[in-house]
Every structure is written in C-alpha cells, then in structure tokens.
C-alpha positions, 0 to 999 in steps of 0.5 A: 657188277658183283663178279670179281677175280678174287674175293678175300674174306677177312682183313686181318694179318692173312687176308690183308697181306694177301690183298697187299701182295695181289693188288698190283696184279690188276686183278679185280679184288674184293675184300669182305670184312665183317667189322668196320674201321676201328674209330680213332678216339680217346678211348683207344688209350683209356685203360678203363675202356680197354680192360674194364669195359672190354671196348672193341672186343666182340660181344658174341658168345662161344661155347667151351667143351662143357657147353659153357658160354664165354666171350672171346677176346677177339676183334672184328674190324679192318686189321683184325686182332692186329689192331690191338696186338703188341707188335712183336713180330718174330720168326719161328726158329729154324728147329721149329720147322722140324720135329721137336720132342716136348715133355708132353709129346711131339711137335710135328715137322712141317713139310716146308723148311725154314729156308722155304719161308726165309725170303718171305720173312724178310719181305714181311719184316720190310712191309711191317717196318720191323725194328731189331738187332741181328745177332742178339737172340741166341736162338735167332734163325739164319737171316738173309738181311738185317732188320729194316730198322734199328731196335728200340732202345730200352728205357733205363729201368729195362736196361738195368733189368737186362744187365742184371739178368745178363750177369746171371748168365742170360742173353737179353735181346731187343724185341723185334717190333713193328712200329713206325719209330725213327730211333735216330730222330725221335722228335720227328717220329710217328711213334712216340713210345707211349704207354698205351701200345700193348694191348691198345689200338694206336690212335696215331697210326704208328703201330704197323697193324694189318690195316696200316701196313697192308689193307690201306695200301691195297685199297689205294689201288683202283682194282681193289674194293673193300666192303665193311660190316659185311658178314659172309654166312656161307660159301656156295659151290657149283653143281659138281661141288669142285669149285666155289662160285659165290659167297652169301653175305648179310648186311643189316639183315639183308642178304646178297651174293658175290661171285669170283674165280678164286676165294681166299678165306682169312677169318682167323683159325676159329672163324675160318673153320666155322665158315667152312663147316657152315658151308656144308652141302650135298657134295660136302656134307661135313663142311667144305674141304673136309674129306679128311675129317680134319677140318676144325681139328688141331686147334692150338692157342699157346700156353701163356702166363703173365708174371707181374714181378714187383720190387721195392724199386719203382718202374717209371717206364712208359714203353716197356715192351723192348726186352726178351730172353730165349735162353730156355726156348729149347730147355735149360740145364735142369730141363731136357725139354723146351720151355718157351720164350720170355718177353715184356708186355706193355706196362701194366696200369692198375686197371689191368692188374685188377683183372687178375687180382682177387677182388679184395685188393683195394685200388691204392694197393693195385696202383702201388703194385703197378708202379713197382712192377715189371711185367713179363709174358711167358709163352710155351708151345702147345701141341696139336691134338685132333680132339682140340677142335672147332665145331658149329652147333645146330643153332650156328654157335661156335664151340671150342672143344679145347683141353690144354696140353704141355702144361707141366713144362709151362708151369716149370718155366714160370716157376724157374723164371720167378727164381731168376727174378728173385735173384735180382730183388723182385719179391712178389709175383702175380701170376696169371695163366690166360683163359680159353677166351684169350684166343690171340694166338689161334692156329691150326684147324685147317692143317696143310700138307701133301696128303689129302687123307690127313690134311685140309690144305695142300702146301699152297694152302688150297683146299684139297677138295675144291680147286679155287678155295684157299685158306690164308691165316693161321689155320694152316699151321701143323705146329707153332713153336713158341713165338708170336705167330703173326709174322709167320701168318704174314710171310705165308700169305706172301708165299701163297700170293706169289703162287696165285700170281703164277697160277692165275696169270 
C-alpha cells in the first residue's frame, strides 16, 4: 500500500526530528531520503579523502548570481549535513528573537519569543545528549534545566589559551557539544575524543547526528518506514489546489507516487524551496505556497571566517573543539553593533590548510603550521534580504542568487580577534572567509509569520496556501542570530510535531 498518514521528505535535522517525535503516535509514517546511509569506512577519518577528494559531498552543480557553476558543500544522506557537523548545538540568544540593530541594517524580530522555544530547546538538548556547563556563557539565555551532561574539559593547550585570554578580561566557556562522551568514565565511553570529529563523519556512531539521535530510533517503530536513494521530484495537489495529495519520486530512473494525508518538506532551506518551486501547477503557477511571492527569498548563510593562528608553541591537542567566547556577540567597547561568536574548529591537519593556502606553500611548511596552530571559527549574522533568493532554471538547476551583507562588521570582528591573539603570542594568521559553496548554515527561503501576504508559512510552519503541507527545516527562520542553527531547527521540529499530534489526533 502506497498511502501513509504522514510523508516526511528529508532525513536531516528537521525531518529526522519530526519523525522521532511523531513515531510513537502510531501514525503510518514514510520518510523519503534522496541519499543513502553514509558508509562506515576508513575514509570517514581520512583528511585527504575529506578535504582533497571532497568525499561524501554532492556532485551536482548549482549556479550563482552570475550563472557560474559551483559544487555546494552539501551532503545527501540519512542524517543530512549533520553527519559531518562539528556537533556544537547552541540556543539562539534571548535577544535574537527580538529586533536587533546591526551595522548594515536590522535583524527582524520573530513572532515567537525565546520563552516559546525554551522547553523545546531543553528537549532537543536531551535527545542529542548535549554536554555543557550552565552559567559560563555570558550571553546564555534563561534555561529551565541544566545541560544533560557535563561539559567536555579542555585539553592542556586549550586550557592554557582559555586562561590567557581570560586574563585579558574575556569570558571563556565550554562549547555545548552533542557527543556520546562519558566525562566521568572516559575509558568506557563511546566517544574517544578523536582528532577527526569536525568536519568528519563519526565511524563509531559517537557523534549525535540526526541519524543516530532521531532517524534510527524512529525507524525502530513498526509504523515508520524509510525509503533511501529516492528523489522526490515534485508534490502533486488535488483539483482544488488546496491540498497536496501525493509525491512523485524517482528511483534509478523509474517514477512512482506515494500518497498521504499530511506532508512535511525537510530538504534543507535551499532544496525545500527548490522542490516547492518545481511543484508549480495551474493553481500555483509560481510554486507551491508562493502566493506571497516570498518563496525562495531571504536566504541567509551566516558570515564565517576561519582564523588559523600560529604560535611558536606547538599545539598537540587532538579534540580541540571545546572552547568558545561570546564577549563580542552584541558588540565591544569599540563597536556599538553586534559582531558575533567565536568557537574552535576541529584541529586542522595540513590537508585542510592546503585548501586555504596559496599553492606555492610546500607541504612541510603546512605541516609545521598545522602543528603550531590553534584553529578558530568566527560567525557573524547576515541579514534577510528578499533579493538573496533560490530559484530554479528552466533546465531544473538550482540557482542561488546571493550577495553577502553585513560584511564590514564581520571584517571588524576578525581584525579585532587577531589583535587579542597577538597579545598571547600568536604571530601569524591564515584567514579564510568561506565561499558561497559553504551552505552549512542555510536558513530562510520559507519565512514563517502570521501574515500570508509576507510569509510562506504560518507560525506552525504550515504553508498559508495549502492545508496539509508543512516545511520543517531551517527555511522558517525570519532571522538567525550568530549561533549554529541546528539546535533551533531541532527544537522547532519538536514544536511543530507537538502541533501535529494535537491537530491530527
């Protein structure tokens, strides 16, 4: 039988969490994932495979605003992009839900408050086994509970850097991480604090990605089915255009249809918009859910820079991603506008530095740099702009018409951070601002809000135009703050699932 109560398209952070939350209802649920299960193999932890060969990344090409082709740094598999994420799960700050003035403009307020989301953040942190220390982060929003697990301690070099920056008046905190680590009994711990966590797949399933935390538990229920390597090509509506009745899929060149009562699109902000645009019909000539004309618009990606800071002192750390600073999230003594957050990345190998370095730098030099480097990741908010949009060409290609904004604030942020690091004996910096292809933090494109004239989705993430079509991924964000968006995507998926439980009975 090809009819289901609920069809969920995409098995990443949004779709996987929705499936996890809805599985105990007994509803007949089908998860459709265009990719497969990422294999466990030696290349999972092979820097050359990950960085030089782009293993596990998609091969398809998208177009930029000048119609130049590029390969997105995206991953089509069960678990989505979370299979290779750094596992830093962070709550948006309480102020992020309100209107925030930036150097380049205004980050708009949400119609929901932080207090509306807080219980779902707490549930999400439990599901993803988040480790942290409440009260350390000076921008931490109010929390109704402690973190489920204690923070991962810093290795000696990271503790030294934290202490030195603390003496300069800064406030180091432990990053909130979704890993299956027993801090009190590390010898009997799934997570081994390896040097190949961020941005690698976890070969031993000790990183709480969307597959491990949500999809696998959901599919353990008899009423939940998953079809992998199955591409949804369009959504089909009834004769009135008010409801979706079926999805059309393609498997190895063969087409099929599956019907359902309720549909959840969770393909990631760019692909979700593209699917709705490709599903246009006589009732929805501009794409499903697009009576507002806002479908695909207001794409946000964050402004990111890696800052590889090199000192004479070696850095023998293995698991580096434990340290963060939010002292400048909303500004600094010299900046009356928000700058962003600072966190560690996974420890760079020379292979990763080779992607950023001029081609003339020989490998032995890159190896020396990697051995002496501390690797920082700086993130600033970019602002919603309706001209930053996703479209689909007549040939069916995704076009990402995107121009970065709020860059001056980000550049000020990067310069200021280097000045702090010079004070603690870092003398050489390799700075790389990530390109458009780095779509890891994609949000927007199907903004939610109560006004159907200006929003694609209502506040329950149902399309204003179709009664049974929901979008549950990062698409709904009206603005994004400067923290990693995954925890908010997960929390919102839990919120929407609660709404569906109530409405579907």
